[in-house]
N, C-alpha and C positions, 0 to 999 in steps of 0.2 A: 472559400473565405480566406485563402492564403494571403498573407501580407497585411491583414487587418488586425492582428493581435496588438493589444496594449498591455503595458506592464506598470504596476505600482507596488509600493511597499507598505505593509502594516507592521509596525515594530520591526522585527528582524525577518519577517516573512515576505518573500517576493511572490507576487501573484501575477500571472500572465493570463489574460482573457482573450481567447480566440473566438472566431465567429461561430464555430460549431465544434461538436465533440470530436469529429475526425481530425480537424486541424489541431485541436488541443492535444490529442493523442500523438499525432505526428511530431509536434513540437517537443513533447515530453520525451519521445523516443530519440529525437536528435540530441537532446540534452543528455540522456542516459548514455547513448552511444558515444558521445564525445568524452564523457568521463571514463567509460570503459576502455576506449582506445588509448587515452593517456595513461591510465593505470596499468593496463596489460602490456604496454610498451616498456615499462620500467620495473614492474613487480612480478615476482614469481607466482604470487597467489593474491587474488583479489576477492574479497568477501562481499556478497550482495544479498540482501534480504528482499524477497518479492512478495507482494500481495496477490491473492487469488480472488478475482472478482471480475464481473463483466465490464466494470469501469476501466479495467486495465487492458482489455482486449485489443483495442486499436494500437495502443502504445507497444504492446508486446509483438503484435503482427509486424509493425514497422521495425522494431528492434532486431528481430531475427533476420531481417533483410539488410541491416546496416553493414557496410563494409568495414574492414580494418580492425575488427575486434578479435583478439586472440582468446577465443572462448575456452581453450584448453586451460587457461590460467584462472578461470572464474569458478569460485566455489559458491553455489547458490543455496540459500536457506529460505524457508517459508516462515511467515510471521505468525500464523495461527493454523489451527486444525480442529475439526470436530472430534468429539469423543463419542463412541458408541456406534459409528458407522462401520460396515464391513470394509476390509482393506481395499476391495475392488470397487467400492461405490463411486460412481462418477462424480458425485457431489463433494467427495473429499478434496480438500484444497490441493493436496499433493498431486492427486490425479489430474485435477484441472490444470495445474502448472505444467505437468508433463505434456498434456495435449497442446497447450498454447505456447510453450517455450522449450522445455527441457528435451523434448523429442526432436527438436529442430536444430539444436546447436550442441556442440560437444563439450558442455560444461560438466562439472561434478555437482550432483544434487545431494543435499543432506536432508532427508525427510524429517519432519517434526512428528515424532511418534513416541516420545518419552518425556517424562517430567524433569529429568536431570541429565547433565552432561551433554546437552545439545549444542550449545554455542558458548565458547569460552568468553570470559569477561572483556577481552580486548575489544575496542571499538571496531565496528564493521566499516567498510569503505563507502557503501552506498545502500540506501533503503528506498525502494520503490513502493509507494503506498497509495491508498485512496482514503476517502472520508465517508463514513457511513451516514445514512439518513438521519440517525440520531447523534451524529457528530463523533462517532467512535473512531479510534485508530486501532487497527487490528481488531481483536475482540475485547478491547478495553471499553466497555459500554459505560455510560454515565453512572449507573448505580455502583459500579465496582472500580472505576478508573481511579488511579492514584498517581499524582505527579511525583510523589516521594516514595514510591514502592521500592522496597529493599530487595525484592526478588526480580530476577531476569525473566523467569518463565512461571506462569501461574495457571492453575485450573480455575475457570470462571463459570458461573451460571449466566446464560445468555439472556439479555433483556428481550422482552416481547417484541419491541420495535425492531431490534436487530434480527430476530427470527423472521418477522414479517418481511423484512427487506429481502431475505433469501427467497421468499415466495414471489415478491414483486419482480425479482431478477430472473424468475423462471427456473431457479435451481431445484425447487421442490414444488410438488403440486398443491400442498396444503400445509397449514401451520403445524398440524399434528405430525407431519413427517420430518420436521426440522429438529435436529438434536437440541437438547436443552443445556448441554455443557460443552466446553471447548478448552483447548490449550492455547495460550497466547503469550507472545512476547509482551512484556510490560512497557509502559510508556517511557520510563527512564532508560530501558534497554534500547528502545528505538531511537531515543534522543542521543544516545552515545554512539552516534554514527558521524562520519566525516561529512556526508552529503545526503540530503533527502530530496527526492523528486516525487511530487504527488500529482494525481489526476482526479478531479471531481467535477463531473459534467452532468447536465440535464436538469430539468425542473424539479425532480425529486430530491436533488441535493441543494436546492436554493436556500431553504431554511437553515440547514447545517452550515452552509458556506457563509451566510450572513452572520450567523453566530460566531463562526471561526474568525472572521475578519473584524467584527464590530462589537462582539460581546466581551464580557470580562474573561480574563485568562484564568480558568479554573476547571476542575474535573466535570462540572455540569455539562461542558462541551469539550470532551477530551482533545479534539483537534486544535483547540486554542494553544495547546502546548507547542505547536509548530511555530508560533510567534516568538518563542524563546530560543529557538535553534539558530545557530550562526550561519548556516549554509543550506537554505531550503528554498525551493521554488515549487509553487502550486500552479498547475495548469488547469484552467476551467474554460467554460464557454458562456455565451450570452444567455443561454437558457437557464444556467445556474446563477450567473452574476451579470445582471444587465447594467451594472454601473449605478 
């Protein structure tokens, strides 16, 4: 479906609709790679926050193959992590990111495993994220999401729909296996970034995406916060957004 992508804007949010999820992921990777090439060419240190989810797999696979990025200058952070899983559990987001990105490029990884002192208040350069089936950003689910949160990092109770998504994604065999609590960067912390690139594809994201682009901007759909950011592009596909 290459070459068939279309782009439109909703408030400040730029949305690019590709023919399928693979093309959307490749377009997102090209966007992220371009930013990283420019930043690593002139900066000693570039800070990037990555999401860990199957929705990011195509983008990350293309990103690790992208030429011209000085990965030695990249400091990578994760945006959320389960509480209560063993450190070697494959479902832990830090371990997922290692398998899909950090083991393939020579960046510096800062695992999210404490409640304090993780990420200083200065804006990060780039956030790579997805949108949950319930419209969450990171683990800021609708029941707990706050656009005015004064904390950068928060312990949250996971919404049932968010936990069910982990089963739908094949990360856990049953809902009882999914942790009930997690650490997450808050929405204001994510929004204090110079650039945001998102990927949200497939029919299971259609309702959340429609609410993101057409619903009221409020925490009932946390992803609507993206419409307030000055430099954000969301990549999706026809299965999620048919126009």
